C-alpha positions in Angstrom: 26.8 -7.7 -17.5 25.7 -9.5 -14.2 22.0 -10.0 -13.9 19.8 -9.9 -10.9 17.2 -12.7 -10.2 13.8 -11.6 -9.1 10.9 -13.2 -7.6 7.6 -11.4 -7.9 6.2 -9.5 -6.1 9.4 -7.6 -5.4 7.5 -5.9 -2.5 5.1 -8.2 -0.8 2.0 -7.2 1.1 -0.3 -4.3 0.5 1.8 -2.0 -1.7 -0.4 -0.6 -4.5 0.1 1.9 -7.2 4.0 1.9 -7.3 5.9 4.9 -8.8 9.5 4.9 -9.3 12.4 7.3 -10.2 16.1 6.9 -10.6 19.0 9.2 -9.4 22.4 8.0 -10.6 22.5 4.2 -9.7 19.8 4.7 -7.0 16.1 3.8 -7.5 13.3 5.2 -5.3 9.7 3.8 -5.1 6.6 4.8 -3.4 3.1 3.3 -2.8 -0.4 4.3 -1.8 -1.4 4.0 1.9 -5.1 5.2 1.8 -6.3 5.8 5.6 -3.1 4.4 7.3 -0.6 6.6 8.9 2.3 7.3 8.2 1.5 7.8 4.6 3.5 6.8 1.5 6.4 4.4 2.2 9.5 5.1 0.4 11.9 2.4 -0.7 15.4 2.4 -2.0 17.1 -0.1 -4.4 20.2 -0.4 -6.5 18.9 -3.4 -8.6 15.2 -2.9 -8.8 14.8 -6.2 -6.9 16.1 -5.8 -3.4 14.1 -2.9 -1.8 14.5 -1.4 1.7 12.0 0.9 3.2 13.9 4.0 4.2 11.1 6.0 5.6 7.6 7.5 5.0 6.9 10.6 3.0 3.9 11.7 5.2 5.3 11.1 8.6 3.8 14.0 10.5 0.1 14.6 11.2 0.7 18.2 10.0 1.3 16.8 6.5 -1.8 14.5 6.2 -5.3 14.6 7.6 -7.1 11.3 7.6 -9.6 12.2 10.2 -13.0 10.5 9.7 -11.9 8.7 6.5 -13.2 5.2 5.6 -10.4 2.8 4.9 -10.7 3.2 1.2 -10.2 7.0 1.3 -7.0 9.0 2.0 -3.8 8.8 0.1 -4.3 7.6 -3.5 -1.6 6.9 -6.2 1.5 9.0 -5.4 4.0 9.8 -8.1 7.7 10.3 -7.2 10.0 12.4 -9.4 13.5 13.9 -9.1 14.5 17.2 -10.7 17.6 19.3 -10.2 18.6 18.1 -6.8 15.1 17.8 -5.3 12.6 14.9 -4.9 9.0 15.5 -5.5 6.0 13.4 -4.5 2.5 14.4 -5.8 -0.6 12.6 -4.5 -4.3 12.9 -3.8 -5.9 13.0 -0.3 -9.4 11.7 -0.8 -11.6 13.3 1.9 -9.4 16.2 2.8 -8.3 19.0 0.4 -7.5 16.8 -2.8 -4.3 17.0 -4.7 -1.0 18.2 -3.3 2.8 18.1 -3.7 5.5 17.6 -1.2 9.4 17.8 -1.7 12.6 16.8 0.1 16.3 17.1 -0.6 16.8 13.6 1.1 14.3 10.9 0.1 14.6 9.4 3.6 13.1 12.8 4.8 12.1 15.0 6.2 9.5 15.9 3.6 7.9 19.4 3.4 4.4 20.1 4.4 2.0 19.8 1.4 1.1 22.4 -1.1 -2.5 22.0 -2.4 -3.0 22.5 -6.0 -6.4 24.2 -5.6 -7.6 24.0 -9.2 -6.4 20.4 -9.8 -9.6 18.4 -9.7 -9.9 14.7 -9.9 -7.4 12.0 -8.7 -4.1 10.3 -9.6 -1.8 13.3 -10.3 1.6 13.0 -11.9 4.5 15.4 -12.5 6.4 15.8 -15.7 9.5 17.9 -16.0 9.6 18.7 -19.7 12.8 19.1 -21.9 11.9 22.8 -22.3 12.1 23.4 -18.5 8.3 23.6 -18.0 6.5 21.5 -15.4 3.3 19.8 -16.2 0.5 18.2 -14.2 -1.5 15.1 -15.4 -4.5 13.8 -13.8 -7.9 12.1 -14.3 -11.4 13.6 -13.8 -14.9 13.3 -15.1 -15.3 14.3 -18.8 -16.9 17.6 -19.2 -19.1 16.4 -22.0 -19.8 13.2 -23.7 -19.4 10.8 -20.8 -21.3 7.6 -21.7 -21.2 5.8 -18.5 -19.8 6.1 -14.8 -15.9 6.1 -15.0 -15.9 7.3 -18.7 -13.1 9.6 -17.6 -10.6 12.1 -19.3 -6.9 12.3 -18.7 -6.0 15.9 -18.6 -2.7 17.9 -18.8 -2.0 21.5 -17.4 1.1 23.5 -16.9 2.2 24.3 -13.3 3.8 27.5 -12.1 7.0 26.4 -10.4 6.9 29.3 -7.9 3.5 28.4 -6.5 2.8 24.9 -7.8 -0.7 26.1 -9.0 -2.1 25.4 -12.4 -1.6 28.1 -15.0 -3.4 28.3 -18.2 -5.8 25.8 -19.6 -6.5 22.2 -18.7 -6.1 20.1 -22.0 -8.0 16.9 -22.1 -5.6 14.7 -23.9 -6.9 11.0 -23.7 -9.7 9.1 -22.4 -8.2 5.7 -22.9 -7.8 2.9 -25.5 -10.3 0.3 -24.5 -13.8 0.6 -25.9 -16.3 0.7 -23.1 -13.6 0.4 -20.5 -14.1 2.5 -17.3 -11.8 4.5 -15.1 -8.9 5.8 -17.2 -6.5 6.8 -14.5 -3.0 6.8 -13.1 -1.4 8.8 -15.9 2.4 9.1 -16.2 4.2 11.2 -18.9 7.5 10.2 -20.4 9.7 11.7 -23.3 11.8 9.5 -25.5 13.1 9.8 -29.1 10.9 12.9 -29.8 7.7 11.4 -28.6 5.7 12.2 -25.5 4.3 9.1 -23.9 1.2 8.9 -21.8 0.8 5.6 -19.9 -2.4 5.0 -17.9 -4.4 2.3 -16.1 -7.9 1.3 -17.3 -10.6 -1.1 -16.3 -10.9 -0.5 -12.6 -8.8 -2.2 -9.9 -9.9 -5.8 -10.2 -10.0 -8.4 -12.8 -10.2 -6.1 -15.8 -7.4 -3.8 -14.9 -4.9 -3.0 -17.7 -2.1 -0.7 -18.7 -2.4 1.2 -22.0 -0.2 3.8 -23.6 -0.4 6.6 -26.3 2.0 9.0 -27.8 2.4 12.4 -29.5 4.9 14.6 -30.9 3.3 17.5 -29.1 2.8 17.5 -25.4 -0.9 18.7 -25.5 -1.6 16.1 -28.2 -3.3 14.7 -30.1 -2.3 11.4 -28.6 -2.5 8.2 -30.6 -3.0 4.9 -28.9 -0.7 2.0 -29.3 -2.3 -0.5 -31.7 -1.1 -3.3 -29.4 -3.1 -1.8 -26.4 -3.4 -3.0 -23.7 0.3 -3.5 -23.4 -0.2 -5.4 -20.1 -3.1 -7.1 -18.5 -4.0 -10.6 -17.1 -7.8 -10.1 -17.8 -7.6 -12.7 -20.7 -6.0 -15.4 -18.5 -9.2 -16.3 -16.6 -10.5 -15.9 -13.1 -8.4 -18.9 -11.7 -5.0 -17.5 -12.9 -3.0 -17.1 -9.7 -1.8 -13.4 -10.4 -4.8 -10.9 -11.0 -5.7 -7.3 -11.1 -2.6 -6.3 -13.0 -2.3 -2.6 -13.8 -1.3 0.8 -12.7 2.4 1.0 -13.6 5.3 3.3 -13.9 8.3 3.0 -16.4 11.9 3.8 -15.5 15.2 3.8 -17.5 18.3 2.5 -15.7 21.7 4.1 -16.1 22.7 1.3 -18.5 19.8 2.2 -20.8 17.7 -0.7 -19.9 13.9 -0.1 -19.2 11.7 -1.6 -16.5 8.1 -1.4 -15.3 6.8 -1.5 -11.9 3.1 -2.2 -11.5 0.5 -3.5 -9.1 -1.0 -7.1 -9.1 -2.5 -9.5 -6.7 -1.6 -13.0 -5.7 -4.6 -15.4 -5.2 -4.7 -18.1 -2.5 -7.6 -20.6 -2.8 -9.0 -18.2 -5.4 -9.0 -15.2 -3.2 -6.9 -12.1 -2.7 -6.2 -11.3 1.1 -2.8 -9.4 0.7 -4.2 -6.7 -1.6 -2.3 -5.3 -4.5 1.5 -5.8 -4.3 4.4 -4.3 -6.3 5.7 -6.4 -9.3 8.4 -5.9 -11.8 8.8 -6.6 -15.5 11.4 -5.9 -18.3 10.7 -3.4 -21.0 12.0 -3.4 -24.7 11.1 -1.0 -27.4 9.7 -1.9 -30.9 8.7 0.8 -33.3 9.0 3.3 -30.6 6.5 1.5 -28.5 7.2 -0.2 -25.1 6.8 -4.1 -25.1 6.3 -5.5 -21.6 8.3 -8.8 -21.0 8.8 -9.4 -24.6 8.0 -13.0 -25.7 6.0 -13.5 -22.5 3.2 -10.9 -22.5 2.4 -11.2 -18.9 4.0 -10.8 -15.5 6.6 -13.6 -14.6 6.8 -15.3 -11.3 10.7 -15.3 -11.7 13.2 -13.7 -14.1 16.2 -11.6 -14.3 16.9 -7.9 -14.4 19.8 -6.5 -16.4 21.5 -4.9 -13.4 24.1 -6.2 -11.0 22.8 -7.5 -7.8 22.7 -5.3 -4.8 21.1 -6.9 -1.9 20.2 -4.8 1.1 20.3 -5.7 4.8 16.6 -6.4 5.5 15.3 -5.4 9.0 14.6 -8.0 11.6 11.3 -9.7 11.9 10.9 -8.5 15.5 10.0 -4.8 16.0 10.6 -3.0 19.2 9.5 0.4 20.0 12.6 2.7 19.9 12.3 6.3 18.6 12.3 7.0 15.7 9.7 4.3 15.2 10.3 1.5 12.7 8.9 2.8 9.3 7.0 -0.4 8.8 4.7 0.3 11.6 1.1 1.5 10.7 -1.7 3.4 12.6 -5.3 3.6 11.7 -5.8 7.3 10.6 -3.9 10.0 12.5 -2.8 8.4 15.8 -3.7 10.1 19.1 -0.3 10.7 20.6 -1.5 10.4 24.2 -2.5 6.7 23.5 1.2 5.8 22.8 3.9 6.5 25.2 7.5 5.5 24.6 9.6 5.4 27.8 12.9 4.4 26.1 13.2 1.0 27.2 12.1 -0.5 23.7 8.5 -0.8 24.8 5.4 1.2 24.1 2.6 1.8 26.7 -0.7 1.5 25.0 -3.7 3.5 26.5 -6.9 1.8 25.6 -9.7 3.9 24.0 -13.4 3.4 23.6 -12.9 3.8 19.9 -13.3 0.4 18.3 -12.1 -1.1 15.0 -15.4 -0.3 13.3 -15.3 3.5 14.1 -14.2 6.1 11.5 -11.7 7.4 14.0 -8.3 6.3 15.5 -8.4 3.4 17.8 -5.3 2.3 19.8 -3.8 0.1 17.1 -0.4 -0.6 15.8 0.1 -2.9 12.9 2.3 -4.1 9.9 1.3 -5.2 6.4 0.7 -8.9 6.1 3.2 -10.2 3.5 2.4 -13.8 3.2 -0.4 -16.4 3.5 2.0 -18.6 5.3 3.2 -16.6 8.3 3.3 -16.2 12.0 2.4 -12.9 13.7 3.4 -12.6 17.3 2.8 -9.9 19.9 4.6 -10.0 23.4 3.2 -7.9 26.3 4.8 -7.5 29.7 1.5 -9.1 31.2 -2.0 -8.6 30.2 -3.9 -7.5 33.2 -7.4 -8.7 34.2 -9.6 -6.0 32.6 -12.9 -5.7 30.9 -11.1 -4.1 27.9 -10.4 -6.1 24.8 -6.7 -6.3 24.3 -5.3 -8.4 21.6 -4.4 -8.9 18.0 -6.3 -8.6 14.7 -6.0 -9.5 11.1 -7.7 -6.3 9.7 -8.9 -5.9 6.1 -11.4 -3.1 6.5 -13.5 -1.7 9.5 -16.3 -4.1 8.3 -14.2 -7.3 7.8 -11.6 -8.5 10.4 -10.8 -11.3 12.8 -9.6 -10.5 16.4 -8.2 -12.6 19.2 -8.1 -10.9 22.6 -8.2 -11.2 26.3 -11.0 -9.9 28.4 -12.6 -10.3 31.8 -16.3 -10.6 32.4 -17.9 -11.3 35.8 -14.5 -11.9 37.4 -13.4 -14.5 34.8 -10.7 -13.8 32.2 -11.2 -15.4 28.8 -9.7 -15.6 25.4 -12.2 -14.8 22.5 -12.0 -15.0 18.7 -14.4 -12.8 17.0 -15.0 -12.5 13.2 -16.5 -9.5 11.6 -18.2 -9.7 8.3 -20.2 -6.8 6.8 -19.9 -5.0 10.0 -21.5 -7.7 12.1 -19.4 -9.5 14.7 -19.7 -13.2 15.4 -18.0 -15.0 18.4 -16.2 -17.9 17.0 -15.2 -19.3 20.3 -14.3 -18.4 23.9 -12.0 -20.2 26.4 -11.5 -19.4 30.1 -7.9 -18.7 31.1 -6.5 -19.0 34.6 -3.0 -17.6 34.2 -1.7 -14.2 33.0 -1.0 -14.1 29.2 2.1 -12.7 27.8 2.1 -13.5 24.2 -0.6 -13.8 21.5 0.0 -15.1 18.0 -1.7 -15.9 14.7 -0.4 -18.7 12.4 -1.8 -18.3 8.9 -1.5 -21.4 6.5 -3.4 -20.6 3.2 -6.9 -19.5 4.1 -6.8 -21.0 7.6 -5.8 -19.1 10.7 -4.9 -20.5 13.9 -4.7 -18.6 17.3 -2.1 -19.4 20.1 -0.8 -17.9 23.3 1.7 -18.2 26.0 1.4 -17.4 29.6 3.9 -15.8 32.0 5.3 -19.0 33.5 5.4 -21.5 30.5 7.3 -20.8 27.4 5.3 -23.4 25.5 2.8 -22.0 22.9 -0.8 -23.3 23.4 -2.8 -23.5 20.2 -6.5 -23.3 20.6 -8.5 -26.0 18.9 -10.0 -23.8 16.2 -9.3 -23.0 12.5 -10.8 -19.8 11.3 -11.5 -19.3 7.6 -10.0 -16.2 6.3 -11.6 -16.0 2.9 -14.0 -13.3 4.2 -11.0 -11.0 4.5 -10.4 -11.2 0.8 -11.0 -8.1 -1.5 -13.4 -10.3 -3.4 -15.8 -10.2 -0.3 -14.5 -7.3 1.8 -13.9 -5.0 -1.1 -11.6 -1.9 -0.7 -8.3 -1.0 -2.0 -5.9 -2.2 0.8 -4.7 -5.6 2.0 -4.7 -7.4 5.4 -2.8 -5.7 8.2 -1.7 -7.6 11.3 -2.1 -5.4 14.4 -2.3 -5.2 18.2 -5.3 -3.2 19.6 -6.6 -2.2 22.9 -10.3 -1.1 23.2 -12.3 -0.4 26.2 -13.1 2.1 29.1 -10.2 1.1 31.5 -7.4 3.6 30.8 -4.7 1.5 32.5 -1.7 1.4 30.1 -0.7 -2.0 28.5 3.0 -2.6 28.1 3.8 -3.8 24.6 7.3 -5.2 24.3 7.5 -6.4 20.7 5.7 -7.6 17.7 6.9 -9.9 15.0 5.9 -10.3 11.5 6.8 -13.3 9.2 8.5 -14.8 12.2 9.7 -18.4 12.0 7.0 -20.9 12.6 6.5 -22.2 16.2 5.0 -25.5 17.4 
């Protein structure tokens, strides 16, 4: 059989908590989005390597409330499953109403409005359609008794009523993890194989000590016995300098040919730091003594390898995004966007109305972004013309509302200038400022490792002008900034002047320019 070569990560840029299902020859995968809108990107592949985003599960504000959330709240750990002609995604909205389920006949959408499971406490829900026709919920919550430290959680299981999607009957505590003294047993998924129910979870938190462990039982409610080889995957033992870190939170899937695979999250380090967040990686799975073995003979994630499926490349979208309707599914807004601030006249552009909501506010600024996928990239934004205004109109590398870099045009005392500001710990520092005497059309960032350059073009000269500055981006790493996301490259417009700004296009991972 033909094999498909892969290079990890198979989905680059902030794409944590992957969950996958298979329908015939088609694989579908979803990720967490936290406080970005739209929520839960959905990808399609036929070879587990070449993935194309076909939409977003939570594409309407009626489906997801992100109001007032900090960046690390919102949409946690979705699970996707397929059953009898219907796709289901179950997820947590931290900050608003908790655990919910949505459904669709077509994975590209539209997806239903959520049904909130009122008695389902905790986070990280998963669905399991049992062989006897029953539907089960698994999740994680605080242990009712006996918790020895913060994060000493229980994984619990409960049956769901298929008519209402509400819990019926008792909640069964089934496991609290394999690793002694390890916190945050979470991300549970149930599987059935060869007479065993398997419960796979994440442990150890979301950073260096993250790990995947597994237990099994002949009865769905337990008792569950841990794999004596736990953890079945972690990079915690490889040291702080290993270039792929934070490995955990995975999902297993069997292909139509009988081969098994794992998708999980991990982080690439550049100069010892993680800026891009947690990304989606893949590994092969074999079975020994009815236990899964991840990348047998290797025991860790591989940078490259092969998958036992025939290659099925997909046509990737262009690097340049214009603003036709429906919007490109890669575009991101901070929290629920205010529709009046984005007007789409049908000429491939969007008219951005500035707002006084800035990047630090727990609200929705005028902001359109894309995930940063590489630490060697060019991000470019083209306007019709940037008017002379007291507003800040520009671009940002955004990690959290406390840690970002922004490069923008503004006018003070009649003089237009370009400014670079870096925020760390919520405090903004002006790195530099340059007067400009011509109208600006294009702004861009060029990233090379942990160094960021800033450039622009004016309306009369096609040449890029690179400012004599190199900004250190290590402050945008999760080691310093914290949080659960990764860097997003975005355009923003902040200020009291409500004159619309015409945005023509943005390009991500565009070819380098001189």
